[in-house]
C-alpha positions in Angstrom: 44.7 30.1 187.5 45.6 26.3 186.5 43.3 23.8 188.3 45.5 21.8 190.7 44.6 18.2 189.6 44.1 15.7 192.6 45.3 12.1 191.3 44.9 10.8 194.5 41.1 10.8 194.5 41.5 8.8 191.5 44.4 6.5 192.7 42.1 5.3 195.8 39.5 4.2 193.6 41.9 2.5 191.3 40.7 -1.0 191.7 37.0 0.0 190.2 38.7 1.8 187.7 41.0 -1.0 186.3 37.6 -3.2 186.5 35.5 -0.9 184.7 38.3 -0.3 181.8 39.1 -4.0 181.4 35.6 -5.0 181.3 34.9 -2.9 178.5 37.9 -3.5 176.7 37.3 -7.3 176.6 33.9 -6.6 175.4 34.5 -3.7 172.9 38.2 -3.9 171.7 38.8 -3.7 168.0 39.2 -6.8 166.2 43.0 -6.5 165.1 45.5 -9.0 163.6 47.9 -8.5 166.3 45.5 -9.0 169.0 43.8 -12.1 167.5 46.7 -13.9 166.7 49.2 -12.6 169.5 52.9 -13.3 169.2 55.8 -11.3 170.1 56.8 -10.8 166.6 53.6 -9.4 165.8 53.4 -7.1 168.9 56.8 -5.7 167.9 55.9 -5.1 164.1 52.5 -3.8 165.1 54.0 -1.2 167.8 56.7 0.1 165.3 54.0 0.7 162.6 51.5 2.5 164.9 54.1 4.8 165.9 52.8 8.5 164.6 50.3 6.2 162.1 46.6 5.5 162.7 45.5 1.7 162.6 43.5 1.9 159.3 46.8 3.2 157.4 48.5 0.1 159.0 46.4 -2.7 158.5 47.2 -3.5 154.9 50.8 -3.0 155.4 50.8 -5.2 158.5 49.2 -8.2 156.4 51.7 -7.9 153.4 54.9 -7.4 156.0 53.9 -10.8 157.7 53.2 -12.3 154.6 56.9 -11.4 153.1 58.6 -11.5 156.4 56.8 -14.0 159.0 59.2 -13.7 161.9 62.4 -12.4 163.3 64.7 -14.7 161.3 63.2 -13.8 158.0 63.5 -10.0 158.7 66.6 -10.1 159.9 67.8 -12.1 156.8 66.1 -9.7 154.3 67.9 -6.7 152.6 67.6 -3.6 153.6 66.0 -2.8 150.0 62.9 -5.2 150.7 62.4 -3.7 154.0 61.9 -0.6 152.9 60.1 -1.3 149.9 57.6 -3.3 152.2 57.5 0.0 154.3 56.9 2.3 151.6 54.0 4.8 151.8 54.0 4.6 155.6 56.8 7.3 156.3 59.1 7.7 159.0 61.5 5.3 157.5 63.7 5.2 160.4 61.2 3.1 162.0 61.8 0.3 159.1 65.3 0.6 159.7 65.4 0.2 163.8 63.0 -2.7 163.2 65.2 -4.1 161.0 68.4 -3.8 163.3 66.3 -4.9 166.1 65.4 -8.0 164.2 69.3 -9.0 163.7 69.9 -8.0 167.3 67.2 -10.5 168.9 68.2 -13.4 166.6 71.7 -12.8 167.8 70.9 -12.8 171.6 71.0 -16.3 173.1 67.6 -15.1 174.8 64.9 -12.8 174.4 65.0 -10.0 177.3 61.7 -9.8 179.2 62.0 -6.8 181.4 61.3 -2.8 179.9 64.7 -1.7 180.7 66.7 -4.6 178.7 64.4 -3.7 175.7 65.4 -0.3 175.9 68.6 -1.2 175.1 67.9 -2.5 171.6 67.4 -0.6 168.6 64.8 1.7 168.0 63.1 0.9 171.5 62.0 3.7 173.7 60.1 3.8 176.9 56.7 3.5 175.4 57.6 0.8 172.9 59.4 -1.1 175.7 56.5 -1.0 178.3 54.0 -1.9 175.4 56.1 -5.0 174.4 56.9 -6.2 177.6 53.5 -5.9 179.3 51.7 -7.5 176.4 54.0 -10.3 175.7 55.7 -11.0 178.8 53.0 -9.6 181.7 55.7 -7.0 182.7 54.4 -4.3 184.8 55.2 -1.4 182.7 52.7 1.3 182.3 52.4 2.8 178.7 52.2 6.6 178.2 51.7 8.5 175.1 49.8 11.5 173.6 46.5 9.4 174.2 47.2 8.3 177.9 48.2 11.7 178.6 45.1 12.7 177.5 42.8 10.2 179.3 44.7 11.1 182.8 44.7 14.6 182.3 40.9 14.3 181.7 40.2 12.1 184.7 42.1 14.5 186.9 41.0 17.6 185.0 44.7 18.5 185.0 45.0 21.9 183.5 48.8 22.1 184.0 50.6 23.4 180.8 53.1 21.7 179.2 55.5 22.9 176.6 55.2 19.9 174.5 54.3 16.2 174.4 57.4 14.8 175.7 57.1 16.7 178.9 53.4 16.0 179.2 54.5 12.4 178.9 57.1 12.5 181.9 54.5 14.2 183.9 51.8 11.7 183.6 54.2 9.0 184.1 53.9 8.6 187.7 49.8 8.7 187.7 50.0 5.9 184.8 52.1 3.8 186.9 50.1 3.9 189.9 46.8 3.1 188.1 48.5 0.2 186.2 46.4 -3.3 186.7 49.6 -5.2 187.7 47.4 -8.7 187.7 47.0 -7.9 183.6 49.3 -5.0 182.8 49.1 -5.9 178.8 45.4 -5.8 178.9 45.4 -3.0 180.7 47.7 -1.0 178.6 45.7 -2.0 175.5 42.6 -0.7 177.1 44.0 2.7 177.4 45.4 2.7 173.8 41.7 1.6 172.7 40.0 4.3 175.2 42.1 6.9 173.7 41.8 6.1 170.1 38.1 5.3 170.1 36.1 7.0 173.0 38.6 9.8 174.5 39.2 11.5 171.4 41.0 14.7 171.0 38.4 16.8 169.6 34.4 15.6 170.6 35.2 12.9 173.1 32.3 10.4 173.4 31.8 10.8 177.0 28.2 9.4 176.9 29.8 6.1 176.4 32.8 6.3 178.2 33.3 3.0 180.5 35.3 5.3 183.0 32.9 8.5 183.0 32.1 8.2 186.3 35.7 8.4 187.5 36.2 11.5 185.2 36.9 15.1 186.9 36.6 16.6 183.2 33.3 15.4 182.5 32.3 16.7 186.1 33.6 20.3 185.3 31.8 20.1 182.0 35.0 20.9 179.4 36.9 17.5 178.5 38.4 19.1 175.6 40.1 21.8 177.7 42.7 18.8 178.8 45.2 18.4 178.5 46.8 22.1 177.8 49.8 21.6 175.3 51.3 24.4 173.8 50.3 24.5 170.2 52.9 23.0 167.4 54.7 25.6 165.2 54.5 24.8 161.8 56.9 25.8 159.3 55.9 26.2 155.6 58.3 24.9 153.0 58.2 25.1 149.1 60.2 22.7 146.9 60.6 23.0 143.7 60.9 19.6 141.9 62.1 18.2 138.0 60.1 16.0 136.0 62.5 14.3 133.3 61.5 11.5 131.3 64.0 10.6 128.6 64.0 7.2 126.5 61.7 5.6 128.6 63.7 6.2 131.6 62.8 8.5 135.0 65.4 10.7 136.7 65.4 10.3 140.3 67.5 11.4 143.1 68.7 9.1 145.8 69.0 10.6 149.5 72.4 10.0 151.1 72.8 6.8 153.3 73.3 9.5 156.5 70.0 11.5 155.6 67.9 11.2 158.6 64.5 10.3 157.4 64.7 9.4 153.6 68.2 7.9 153.7 68.6 5.8 150.2 65.2 6.3 149.3 64.6 7.9 145.8 62.5 11.1 145.0 62.0 13.6 142.0 65.5 15.7 142.0 65.3 19.4 143.2 66.6 22.3 141.2 69.4 22.1 143.4 70.3 18.1 142.9 70.5 19.1 139.0 73.0 22.2 139.6 70.3 24.7 138.5 68.8 27.7 140.0 64.7 27.6 140.7 64.4 30.2 137.9 65.7 27.9 135.5 63.4 25.0 135.9 60.1 27.4 136.6 60.3 28.6 132.8 58.2 25.7 132.0 54.5 25.6 133.6 54.1 23.0 136.4 52.7 19.7 135.7 51.4 19.1 139.3 51.5 20.9 142.7 51.4 18.6 145.8 51.4 19.0 149.3 52.7 16.8 152.2 53.5 17.0 155.7 56.4 15.9 157.8 56.5 16.4 161.4 56.3 20.1 161.7 56.8 21.0 158.4 54.1 21.5 155.5 55.7 20.9 152.3 54.3 22.3 148.9 56.2 20.6 146.0 55.9 22.1 142.5 56.9 19.8 139.9 58.1 21.3 136.6 59.2 19.3 133.1 63.0 19.9 132.3 65.4 18.6 129.6 67.4 15.7 130.1 70.9 17.0 131.8 73.9 16.4 130.0 75.7 15.3 133.0 74.5 13.4 136.2 75.6 14.2 139.9 76.7 11.0 141.6 73.3 10.9 143.4 71.4 11.1 140.3 70.3 7.8 138.5 67.9 7.2 135.2 65.3 4.4 136.2 63.7 2.7 133.5 59.9 3.2 133.3 59.2 -0.6 133.3 61.4 -1.3 136.6 60.4 1.6 138.9 58.4 -0.9 140.9 61.5 -2.4 142.0 63.1 1.3 142.9 62.2 2.3 146.4 60.3 5.6 146.6 59.1 7.6 149.1 55.5 7.0 149.4 54.0 10.3 148.0 57.0 10.6 145.2 55.5 6.9 144.3 52.0 8.2 144.1 52.8 11.4 142.2 55.0 9.5 139.8 52.2 7.3 138.9 49.8 10.1 138.4 52.4 11.7 136.2 53.3 8.6 134.3 49.4 7.9 133.7 49.3 11.5 131.9 52.2 10.4 129.0 
């Protein structure tokens, strides 16, 4: 039988909980560029980049981005190709497009909104991002709730309620997050919760012995923190894609995704057999040059790259790119790496 959590016990001690959390954060938080020189723009860019991406991956991208596009005006004025090239390798390119659209909207507005509800009306802004941006930049009393926060709250209350997915877990956890929010310093409180989940209250092997809020944690008392939260396992789908490698007269054949594509709109990758109007068996007659793997959301993708002869005619979504000009072409991150590897073998 699932344990029935008692959030009220934690809520009654929230002042002590808030103090312990904030004291730890101010003494132990990682030094990150968006924290050391805070601004609304830096907060927004970092929040977009950190969606589904680890801090260590984001750091070099953040620095390069700020150097090229230092403020909302510069980002709004940039063309999409430049934005996507700066984002190349971070994945989930919809984030880059939404950030670009957001900059244009903010530059056009007479006054920057300060409330979470107003920010949620802007491009690419969901509940978590709205709460993070407005609490950090404007002191808005809005609690952030993501997978890290869900995990912390479930352990603090030993909540073994099963959740079908992360979205439902976030919804169920939001009232407790709101109740625990330090309204005197919501920005640091939210960052402290994020920091705790990222560095101490880990999904596997949490560092309970050094946790600043250990004394408030029911899961520690129960002796099995990793049992919380209870989320249904994600169903992974395996996919195999056969790709064509065609270099002809100093040019590489590429496919450009349609503008309406959900994830890779206008980005280039190596073409598939279908893009060339061939069946996979035609391409597979030649031994593969490489077998690569990558993951996108719930998909585990194996991409097998075979050499092919230059086609006599190209479909509209195919193009020849001069090898010396590939750096100017917007490729998906994995395909950029693979193309460089294969070209090095020529």
